[in-house]
C-alpha positions as CSV (number, residue, x, y, z in Angstrom):
1,M,0.0,0.0,0.0
2,K,1.3,3.5,-0.8
3,S,0.7,6.6,1.2
4,T,1.8,10.2,0.8
5,I,4.0,12.0,3.3
6,Y,5.2,15.6,3.2
7,K,8.7,16.5,3.9
8,V,9.5,20.0,5.1
9,R,13.2,20.9,4.8
10,F,14.2,24.2,6.3
11,N,17.2,26.2,5.2
12,N,18.0,26.9,8.8
13,P,16.9,25.0,11.9
14,P,13.6,26.6,13.1
15,R,13.9,25.0,16.6
16,E,16.6,24.8,19.2
17,D,17.1,21.0,18.5
18,G,18.9,21.8,15.2
19,R,16.7,19.7,13.0
20,T,16.0,20.9,9.5
21,E,13.8,18.1,8.2
22,Y,10.3,17.2,9.4
23,F,7.7,14.7,8.0
24,F,3.9,15.0,8.1
25,N,1.0,12.9,7.0
26,T,-1.1,15.9,5.7
27,L,-0.4,19.4,4.6
28,T,-2.7,20.7,7.4
29,A,-0.5,18.8,10.0
30,I,2.4,21.1,9.1
31,Y,0.6,24.0,10.6
32,K,0.1,22.3,13.9
33,L,3.8,22.6,14.5
34,F,4.8,25.6,12.4
35,T,3.3,29.0,11.8
36,K,2.5,30.6,8.4
37,K,5.4,32.9,8.9
38,E,7.8,30.0,9.5
39,I,6.6,28.2,6.4
40,G,6.2,31.3,4.2
41,C,2.5,30.7,3.2
42,D,-0.7,29.2,4.4
43,V,-2.0,25.7,3.7
44,R,-4.4,27.0,0.9
45,R,-1.4,28.1,-1.1
46,L,0.2,24.6,-0.8
47,W,-3.1,23.1,-2.1
48,N,-3.2,25.7,-4.9
49,L,0.4,24.9,-5.9
50,K,-0.6,21.2,-6.0
51,V,2.0,20.1,-3.5
52,S,-0.2,17.1,-2.8
53,K,0.0,16.1,-6.5
54,G,3.8,16.1,-6.6
55,H,4.7,19.8,-7.1
56,Q,7.1,21.3,-4.7
57,Y,6.9,24.5,-2.7
58,V,10.1,26.5,-2.3
59,S,10.3,29.7,-0.1
60,R,13.1,31.6,1.5
61,T,12.7,29.5,4.6
62,C,11.9,26.0,3.5
63,T,11.0,23.5,0.7
64,I,8.0,21.2,0.9
65,V,7.7,18.1,-1.2
66,S,5.4,15.1,-1.2
67,E,7.0,11.7,-1.1
68,V,5.5,8.2,-1.5
69,L,5.6,6.1,1.7
70,H,5.5,2.4,0.9
71,T,3.8,0.4,3.7
72,N,3.0,-3.3,4.1
73,D,-0.7,-3.5,5.1
74,S,-0.5,-7.3,5.6
75,E,1.4,-7.1,8.9
């Protein structure tokens, strides 16, 4: 079974832990952890740019791409 995940890669770590990559199961989930200012746009813009259909979003602060997550639903 295939699912989609969204990878957010920041140019500079947004948090004190130093991480630059974060993974989410929906575009909306990104905004539960980060603000519009940190991302550079709101979730509607990501939908309009068709990030969920494979297009990427690139801003001054981060890049957001969709990735296929392969799972085994028989386990």
